[in-house]
C-alpha positions as MATLAB code, in Angstrom:
seq = 'XXXXXXXXXXXXXXXXXXXXXXXXXXXXXXXXXXXXXXXXXXXXXXXXXXXXXXXXXXXXXXXXXXXXXXXXXXXXXXXXXXXXXXXXXXXXXXXXXXXXXXXXXXXXXXXXXXXXXXXXXXXXXXXXX';
ca = [
     139.751  207.053   84.500;
     136.642  206.782   86.580;
     133.325  208.357   85.219;
     130.550  208.518   87.097;
     127.281  207.730   84.704;
     123.738  206.606   85.471;
     122.787  203.095   84.597;
     120.728  204.082   81.966;
     123.138  205.282   79.166;
     120.049  204.437   76.813;
     119.445  207.042   74.078;
     116.158  208.352   73.372;
     115.347  208.415   69.607;
     112.240  210.240   67.893;
     111.143  207.805   65.660;
     108.242  208.916   63.237;
     106.222  206.485   60.587;
     106.124  207.367   57.284;
     102.564  209.345   56.665;
     100.500  210.988   54.174;
     100.102  215.189   54.659;
      96.015  214.938   54.714;
      96.278  211.777   57.286;
      96.159  208.045   57.186;
      92.684  208.363   57.069;
      92.780  209.775   54.326;
      95.140  208.213   52.158;
      93.487  204.937   52.853;
      90.328  206.148   51.648;
      91.952  206.934   48.372;
      93.431  203.135   48.256;
      89.628  201.859   49.012;
      88.656  203.549   46.168;
      90.853  203.278   43.919;
      90.863  199.263   44.968;
      87.072  199.162   44.723;
      87.153  200.504   41.123;
      89.638  198.021   40.132;
      87.556  195.439   41.330;
      84.188  196.569   40.333;
      85.868  195.414   36.637;
      86.999  191.987   37.589;
      85.141  188.807   38.044;
      86.833  187.099   41.294;
      84.564  184.144   41.226;
      87.868  182.227   40.250;
      90.529  184.393   42.328;
      89.811  183.510   45.695;
      92.989  183.927   47.668;
      95.195  185.241   49.850;
      98.596  187.488   49.205;
     100.983  190.186   50.041;
     102.236  192.533   48.032;
     105.618  194.127   49.913;
     107.595  197.368   49.124;
     110.011  200.355   50.945;
     108.563  203.817   51.542;
     112.138  205.370   50.191;
     113.283  208.721   52.085;
     111.491  211.115   49.124;
     108.470  209.289   50.574;
     107.373  207.366   47.553;
     106.437  203.365   47.216;
     108.851  201.612   45.423;
     110.625  197.809   45.000;
     106.796  196.100   44.861;
     106.386  192.832   44.376;
     104.098  190.013   45.598;
     104.404  187.466   47.548;
     101.868  184.221   47.549;
      99.230  182.614   45.638;
     101.268  182.864   41.662;
      97.602  182.098   40.286;
      96.739  186.188   41.080;
     100.056  187.611   39.380;
      97.420  189.450   36.654;
      95.718  190.997   40.081;
      98.575  191.967   41.634;
     100.390  193.361   39.102;
      96.930  195.788   38.259;
      97.436  196.402   42.331;
     100.840  197.296   42.052;
     100.325  199.855   39.024;
      98.011  201.492   41.767;
     100.224  201.427   45.264;
     102.754  203.406   42.929;
     100.497  205.832   41.740;
      98.824  207.480   45.105;
     100.209  210.152   46.215;
     103.407  210.840   47.874;
     104.001  210.232   51.527;
     105.904  212.537   54.292;
     109.005  209.875   55.019;
     109.290  208.464   57.578;
     112.001  210.036   60.483;
     114.727  209.003   63.170;
     115.848  212.284   64.900;
     114.164  214.338   61.712;
     116.258  212.738   59.464;
     114.541  210.984   56.630;
     114.763  206.493   56.763;
     113.196  204.578   54.697;
     110.396  202.419   56.387;
     108.902  198.991   55.000;
     105.112  198.751   53.071;
     102.959  195.992   53.375;
      99.414  194.931   51.643;
      97.771  191.854   52.700;
      94.623  191.220   50.482;
      92.142  188.645   50.937;
      90.155  187.518   47.737;
      87.028  185.490   47.906;
      84.365  184.532   45.100;
      83.138  188.134   45.110;
      84.770  190.661   47.248;
      87.931  191.494   49.073;
      89.146  192.707   52.330;
      93.149  194.305   52.950;
      95.133  195.153   55.575;
      97.722  198.383   54.878;
     101.276  198.376   57.289;
     103.319  200.716   57.474;
     106.308  198.118   59.130;
     107.779  199.264   62.404;
     111.332  201.140   62.185;
     114.144  200.214   64.508;
     117.145  202.512   64.987;
     120.225  200.923   64.084;
     123.516  202.812   65.084;
];
């Protein structure tokens, strides 16, 4: 049996990352406001360091399975931040071809003696059959 198919047999899939109904700027602003409020009541003078909080955005849009990776001396601060993230608004989940899929979540934090900075990432989604 001989079948004539084009050389490029790769299938195209529509992949959409998780997002917030009011836009990611709104989500990021909410996270920033919550973190600023949290850190306003903390003495960061002895808390310098970097750590990550990783988790998963479920097919329902909840951020779950959060855990700290990095400096263990910052465990109490990380616990407070995990509570903040758990209380953030539900997201619209990632999809592949319109079907919800789980997606990784990562918040990288850098604490100095008097300030903090962070980077929020929704991890890339790869299609696997």
